[in-house]
C-alpha positions in Angstrom: 71.9 80.7 131.5 75.9 81.0 131.4 76.7 77.4 132.1 73.9 76.2 129.5 75.9 77.9 126.7 77.8 76.0 124.2 80.9 75.8 124.7 83.2 77.4 121.5 85.1 74.3 120.6 81.7 72.2 120.2 80.3 74.8 118.0 82.5 74.2 115.3 82.9 78.2 114.3 85.4 80.2 115.2 84.0 84.1 115.2 86.3 86.4 113.2 87.1 90.2 113.4 84.7 92.5 115.0 81.9 89.7 114.8 79.7 88.4 117.8 77.6 85.2 117.8 74.6 85.1 119.8 72.5 82.1 120.7 68.7 82.9 119.8 66.2 82.6 122.7 64.0 80.1 121.4 60.1 81.3 121.4 57.3 78.9 121.8 53.8 79.2 119.7 52.0 77.2 122.3 51.8 76.3 126.1 51.6 72.7 127.7 50.2 72.9 131.1 51.2 70.3 133.9 48.3 68.2 133.0 49.3 68.1 129.3 46.6 70.5 128.1 48.2 72.5 124.9 47.1 76.1 124.8 47.7 77.6 121.6 48.9 81.7 121.6 46.5 84.4 119.9 47.9 86.6 117.4 48.3 89.2 119.5 50.6 87.1 122.0 52.4 85.9 118.7 52.8 89.4 117.8 54.6 90.1 120.9 56.6 87.2 120.9 58.1 88.3 117.8 60.0 91.0 119.4 61.7 88.5 121.6 63.6 86.8 118.8 65.6 89.8 118.9 67.0 88.7 122.1 69.7 86.2 122.6 72.8 85.5 124.8 76.6 86.2 123.4 78.3 82.8 122.7 81.5 83.7 121.3 83.3 87.0 120.5 85.9 88.0 117.6 89.3 89.3 118.6 88.4 92.8 117.2 85.0 93.3 118.9 84.7 96.7 120.1 88.5 97.4 119.3 87.7 100.9 118.1 85.3 101.6 121.2 86.4 103.2 124.5 84.5 99.9 126.6 83.6 96.6 125.4 79.7 96.6 126.8 79.0 92.8 126.4 80.7 89.6 127.4 80.1 85.7 126.8 77.3 85.2 128.5 75.3 88.3 128.8 71.7 88.3 127.7 71.3 91.1 124.7 69.1 92.6 122.4 69.9 93.3 119.0 68.1 95.1 115.6 65.6 92.7 114.0 67.1 92.6 110.4 70.9 92.6 112.1 73.4 90.0 111.2 72.7 86.3 109.8 71.3 83.4 111.0 73.0 80.3 111.6 71.1 77.1 112.1 73.0 74.3 114.1 71.3 70.9 112.4 73.0 68.6 115.3 71.4 70.8 118.4 68.8 72.6 116.3 69.6 75.7 117.7 69.7 79.1 116.1 72.5 81.4 116.1 72.6 85.0 115.0 76.2 86.5 113.7 76.2 90.1 114.5 78.6 93.2 113.9 79.7 94.2 117.3 77.5 97.3 116.8 74.6 95.7 116.2 74.2 94.9 119.8 71.6 97.4 121.3 71.4 96.8 124.9 72.7 94.2 127.8 70.1 93.0 130.1 70.6 93.4 133.8 69.2 90.3 135.1 
């Protein structure tokens, strides 16, 4: 996924201070099979997928992120989990992607995949 991430200069955003910009993972409401059959998700599947909206990939890190911590626990390209209500959503109309601007301590976990 690190190679698929947008370059900071292409975003038109400079992350400042202790902020971290995360590209939100996209969730599909329906699945299309190889044969073109569209299978909608059930209510329970949609509920489970809402948790995945709290997962994304770090795109940019501000210069003061984790400055007051003994170590930096996430880096650009890392897949991370953050709080449901953490940060501010930013939508890029050019790419139709959603980003989340977080405070460094909003990141709860780094996935080791």
